[in-house]
C-alpha positions as CSV (number, residue, x, y, z in Angstrom):
1,M,-34.3,14.8,-1.4
2,N,-31.7,15.6,1.6
3,Q,-29.8,17.6,-1.0
4,L,-26.4,17.3,1.4
5,S,-26.3,13.0,1.2
6,A,-27.4,13.2,-2.3
7,I,-24.2,15.9,-2.9
8,R,-21.7,13.5,-1.2
9,A,-23.2,10.3,-3.1
10,F,-22.4,12.5,-6.4
11,V,-18.7,13.2,-5.3
12,R,-18.2,10.3,-4.2
13,V,-19.3,8.1,-7.1
14,V,-17.3,10.6,-8.9
15,E,-14.0,10.1,-6.9
16,S,-14.9,5.9,-7.1
17,G,-15.9,5.6,-10.7
18,S,-18.3,3.5,-10.1
19,F,-21.7,3.8,-8.1
20,T,-21.1,0.3,-6.8
21,R,-17.8,1.2,-5.6
22,A,-19.7,4.5,-3.8
23,A,-22.5,2.9,-2.5
24,D,-19.5,0.5,-0.9
25,S,-18.6,3.0,0.9
26,L,-21.2,5.2,2.3
27,D,-22.6,1.6,3.4
28,M,-25.4,1.9,1.8
29,P,-27.2,0.6,-0.8
30,N,-26.8,0.2,-4.3
31,A,-30.0,1.8,-4.9
32,T,-30.4,4.4,-2.0
33,L,-26.6,6.2,-3.8
34,S,-28.9,6.2,-7.1
35,K,-31.7,8.0,-6.4
36,L,-29.4,11.0,-4.9
37,V,-28.3,11.1,-7.2
38,R,-31.3,10.7,-10.4
39,E,-32.6,13.6,-7.4
40,L,-29.3,15.2,-6.8
41,E,-30.1,16.2,-11.4
42,S,-33.6,16.5,-11.1
43,H,-33.5,19.1,-8.1
44,L,-30.3,20.9,-10.8
45,G,-32.3,20.5,-13.8
46,V,-28.6,18.8,-15.6
47,R,-27.1,15.9,-16.2
48,L,-23.8,14.6,-14.3
49,L,-23.6,11.1,-14.7
50,Q,-23.4,9.5,-18.2
51,R,-24.7,5.8,-17.0
52,T,-23.9,2.7,-19.5
53,T,-23.6,-0.7,-18.5
54,R,-20.6,-0.7,-17.4
55,R,-18.8,2.3,-16.8
56,V,-20.1,5.6,-15.0
57,S,-18.2,8.5,-17.3
58,V,-18.8,12.3,-15.5
59,T,-20.5,15.2,-18.0
60,A,-19.1,19.1,-18.8
61,E,-21.0,19.8,-15.9
62,G,-21.2,17.2,-13.3
63,R,-17.3,18.0,-14.3
64,L,-18.0,21.2,-12.8
65,Y,-20.5,20.3,-10.5
66,Y,-18.2,18.0,-8.6
67,E,-15.0,21.3,-8.5
68,K,-17.5,22.9,-6.2
69,A,-19.0,20.1,-4.6
70,G,-16.2,18.6,-3.9
71,R,-14.8,21.8,-1.6
72,L,-18.0,22.2,-0.1
73,M,-17.1,18.5,0.8
74,R,-14.0,19.3,2.5
75,D,-14.8,22.3,3.5
76,L,-17.1,20.2,5.2
77,E,-15.0,17.7,7.2
78,D,-12.6,20.7,7.4
79,V,-15.5,22.0,10.3
80,D,-15.8,18.1,11.6
81,A,-12.1,17.6,12.3
82,S,-11.9,21.3,14.1
83,F,-13.9,20.7,16.3
84,S,-13.0,16.4,16.9
85,A,-9.3,17.8,17.3
86,A,-10.2,19.9,19.6
87,R,-11.7,17.6,21.9
88,G,-8.2,16.0,21.1
89,A,-11.0,12.3,20.4
90,A,-10.1,11.0,17.3
91,R,-12.7,8.9,15.3
92,G,-13.9,7.2,12.3
93,L,-12.9,4.5,9.9
94,L,-9.2,4.3,8.7
95,R,-8.8,1.7,5.4
96,V,-5.2,1.1,4.6
97,D,-3.3,-0.8,2.4
98,V,-0.2,-2.3,2.6
99,G,2.1,-4.9,0.9
100,G,2.0,-9.0,2.3
101,S,4.4,-9.1,4.6
102,T,5.2,-5.9,5.9
103,A,1.3,-6.1,7.1
104,R,2.7,-9.8,8.5
105,D,5.8,-8.8,10.0
106,V,5.9,-4.4,10.9
107,L,2.4,-2.8,11.5
108,V,-0.1,-6.0,12.1
109,P,2.2,-6.5,15.1
110,A,2.8,-2.8,15.8
111,L,-0.8,-2.4,15.3
112,P,-2.3,-3.2,19.0
113,E,-0.4,0.0,20.4
114,F,-1.9,2.0,17.9
115,L,-5.9,1.0,19.2
116,A,-5.2,1.4,22.2
117,R,-4.4,4.9,21.9
118,H,-7.1,5.8,19.3
119,P,-10.0,3.3,21.1
120,D,-12.7,5.4,18.2
121,I,-11.2,4.6,14.9
122,R,-11.1,1.5,13.3
123,I,-9.1,0.2,10.5
124,E,-9.3,-2.2,7.7
125,L,-6.7,-3.4,6.2
126,G,-5.8,-4.2,2.2
127,V,-3.7,-6.7,2.5
128,S,-1.5,-7.3,-1.4
129,D,1.4,-6.5,-2.9
130,R,-0.8,-5.0,-6.0
131,S,-0.5,-0.8,-6.6
132,V,-4.3,0.7,-5.7
133,N,-5.5,3.3,-6.9
134,L,-6.1,5.7,-3.4
135,I,-8.7,7.6,-5.4
136,S,-11.2,5.0,-6.8
137,E,-10.8,2.7,-4.1
138,N,-11.6,5.4,-1.6
139,V,-8.1,4.4,0.7
140,D,-7.2,6.8,2.8
141,C,-2.6,5.7,2.6
142,V,-0.9,3.1,1.7
143,I,2.4,1.7,2.6
144,R,4.9,1.1,0.0
145,G,8.4,0.7,-0.7
146,G,10.8,1.7,-3.0
147,P,10.7,4.8,-5.8
148,L,7.7,7.4,-5.7
149,D,6.7,7.8,-9.1
150,D,3.5,9.3,-8.8
151,S,3.5,13.6,-7.9
152,S,-0.8,13.3,-7.1
153,L,0.7,11.7,-4.0
154,V,1.7,12.8,-0.4
155,A,4.7,10.9,1.2
156,R,6.1,10.9,4.4
157,H,9.2,8.9,5.1
158,L,8.8,5.8,7.5
159,G,12.7,4.0,7.3
160,D,14.6,2.2,5.9
161,A,14.3,-2.0,5.7
162,R,17.4,-4.1,4.8
163,L,17.6,-6.2,1.3
164,I,19.7,-10.1,2.4
165,T,19.8,-12.5,-0.1
166,C,19.6,-16.2,1.3
167,A,18.4,-19.5,1.1
168,S,17.9,-22.9,2.1
169,P,20.4,-25.4,3.4
170,A,19.5,-27.4,1.4
171,Y,19.7,-25.2,-1.5
172,L,22.4,-24.2,-0.4
173,K,24.1,-28.2,0.2
174,A,22.5,-28.6,-2.9
175,F,24.2,-25.8,-5.3
176,G,27.6,-24.8,-3.2
177,V,27.6,-21.5,-0.9
178,P,28.2,-18.1,-3.9
179,A,31.3,-16.5,-3.2
180,Y,31.0,-13.6,-4.4
181,P,28.0,-12.0,-6.5
182,E,28.5,-12.8,-10.4
183,E,28.3,-16.6,-9.4
184,L,24.5,-16.3,-9.5
185,R,24.9,-16.2,-13.0
186,N,26.5,-19.7,-13.1
187,G,23.8,-22.5,-12.2
188,H,22.0,-21.2,-9.1
189,R,18.6,-21.0,-9.6
190,L,16.4,-17.8,-8.3
191,V,12.8,-17.0,-7.3
192,S,12.6,-13.3,-8.5
193,Y,10.1,-11.3,-7.3
194,V,7.5,-10.1,-10.0
195,L,5.8,-6.1,-9.5
196,S,2.1,-7.1,-10.1
197,S,2.0,-3.7,-11.8
198,S,4.2,-5.2,-14.3
199,G,5.4,-8.7,-14.8
200,R,8.7,-7.4,-14.5
201,A,11.2,-9.6,-11.9
202,V,12.8,-7.2,-9.7
203,P,16.8,-7.8,-10.6
204,F,19.1,-8.9,-7.4
205,R,21.3,-5.9,-6.1
206,F,23.9,-5.5,-5.0
207,R,26.4,-2.9,-3.4
208,T,30.4,-2.8,-4.5
209,D,33.0,-1.4,-4.0
210,A,32.5,-0.5,-8.1
211,G,28.9,0.8,-7.0
212,L,25.7,-0.9,-8.2
213,L,25.3,-4.5,-9.6
214,E,22.5,-5.8,-11.2
215,I,21.6,-9.4,-11.5
216,K,18.6,-10.6,-13.8
217,P,18.9,-13.7,-14.7
218,E,16.5,-15.7,-16.3
219,H,14.6,-17.1,-12.7
220,R,13.5,-20.8,-12.2
221,V,10.4,-19.4,-9.6
222,G,8.6,-15.5,-10.3
223,I,6.3,-14.9,-7.3
224,N,4.1,-11.6,-6.8
225,E,3.9,-11.6,-3.5
226,S,6.4,-11.2,-1.1
227,N,4.9,-13.9,1.9
228,A,4.9,-16.5,-1.0
229,H,8.3,-15.2,-2.8
230,L,9.4,-16.2,1.1
231,A,8.5,-18.9,1.6
232,A,9.6,-20.5,-2.0
233,A,13.4,-20.1,-0.5
234,V,12.0,-21.6,3.1
235,A,10.9,-24.9,0.2
236,G,15.0,-25.1,-1.6
237,L,13.9,-23.2,-4.6
238,G,17.0,-21.2,-4.8
239,L,17.9,-17.8,-3.4
240,V,16.1,-14.7,-2.9
241,Q,16.3,-11.2,-1.6
242,T,14.2,-10.5,1.4
243,F,13.9,-8.0,4.1
244,T,15.7,-9.0,6.9
245,Y,12.0,-8.1,8.7
246,A,10.5,-11.2,6.7
247,A,13.3,-13.5,7.5
248,A,14.0,-13.2,10.8
249,S,12.3,-15.8,12.4
250,A,12.9,-17.9,9.3
251,L,16.9,-16.5,9.6
252,R,16.5,-17.9,13.9
253,S,15.3,-20.8,13.0
254,K,17.3,-22.3,9.9
255,G,15.5,-22.0,8.5
256,L,17.6,-19.5,5.7
257,V,21.3,-19.0,5.2
258,E,22.3,-15.7,4.8
259,V,24.7,-15.2,2.3
260,L,26.8,-12.5,0.4
261,A,26.5,-9.9,4.1
262,Q,29.3,-8.4,2.5
263,W,27.6,-6.6,-0.4
264,R,24.0,-6.3,0.7
265,P,22.4,-3.1,-1.4
266,T,21.4,0.4,0.1
267,P,18.9,-0.3,2.6
268,Y,14.9,0.4,0.8
269,P,13.0,3.3,1.6
270,F,9.4,2.8,2.8
271,H,7.0,5.8,2.8
272,V,3.3,6.5,3.5
273,V,1.5,7.8,0.6
274,Y,-2.2,9.3,0.5
275,P,-4.4,11.7,-1.5
276,E,-2.6,15.5,-2.3
277,N,-6.1,16.4,-3.2
278,R,-7.8,14.9,-0.7
279,H,-8.4,16.4,2.8
280,V,-6.8,14.5,5.4
281,T,-8.8,14.0,8.5
282,H,-7.9,14.2,12.3
283,R,-7.9,10.3,12.2
284,L,-4.8,10.2,9.2
285,R,-3.1,12.5,10.9
286,V,-2.7,10.6,13.9
287,F,-2.4,7.6,12.6
288,I,0.3,8.4,9.9
289,D,2.3,10.8,13.1
290,W,1.9,7.1,14.9
291,L,3.3,5.3,12.0
292,V,5.9,7.6,11.4
293,E,6.5,7.0,15.5
294,A,6.6,3.0,15.7
295,L,7.8,1.5,11.9
296,P,11.1,2.8,11.9
297,A,12.7,0.6,14.2
298,R,10.0,-2.6,12.6
299,L,11.2,-2.2,8.9
300,A,15.0,-2.1,9.7
301,G,14.7,-5.3,11.5
302,P,16.8,-7.2,13.2
303,G,21.0,-7.1,12.6
């Protein structure tokens, strides 16, 4: 038995909660990973994992072994990273999760510069607007907007995005241009952005002399993906609130028109987030440092 490989396999199963996900993350066949874990259990003389057809759970002995073995794996990563950092070469695979319009309009256009700086780093982008579990899905970091409500995560601020309210010329011709935010309650069609995590629609927000105003009307159309949300506005389905970086192209081509500009809400913060208890590899550190440098202006967008 290759004990180091077996320990790495066991640790990955515990963190991902799945033999299949663990095997994928370690780039090995499922059968090979299962064999390594069985050999480790035989070597220790204890059952580390309880397996059923539907799930994997950790035994009491497995939890204790994971606490010690996990530290061992992190220490080993520290040793590897110290040598890599000393040579100045960041290398390996980074798994990054990012929302749809943020990937299209902010991150992907900037990536060529990062990859030119670090030719030995490979990147896999998971692009969706849903919340991901960084540990179980083996994601190194996520780029997300909005408030942070998970104390087990570490975050670095990347910048703030401007939110605007807009609609197509055809919609505005048919339904009129709202003169003030409260008009949205009276006969206007709103295309809501719906949170994948809760199914709740994000209210339209406006900054007024009296403070924050939220409009929570019944929407005719709700969409939980940012690119499709913007496309709905271009198609004339109604008014949307979206980021200036996402709407920039449609605004330039006159496919969308901004309304209620003087009541734009407070800029929306974006962060790069990673697990508190996960070792920050050299490649992740240089990626995060680059994000902090490269993304603020792109997130702010035009205007």
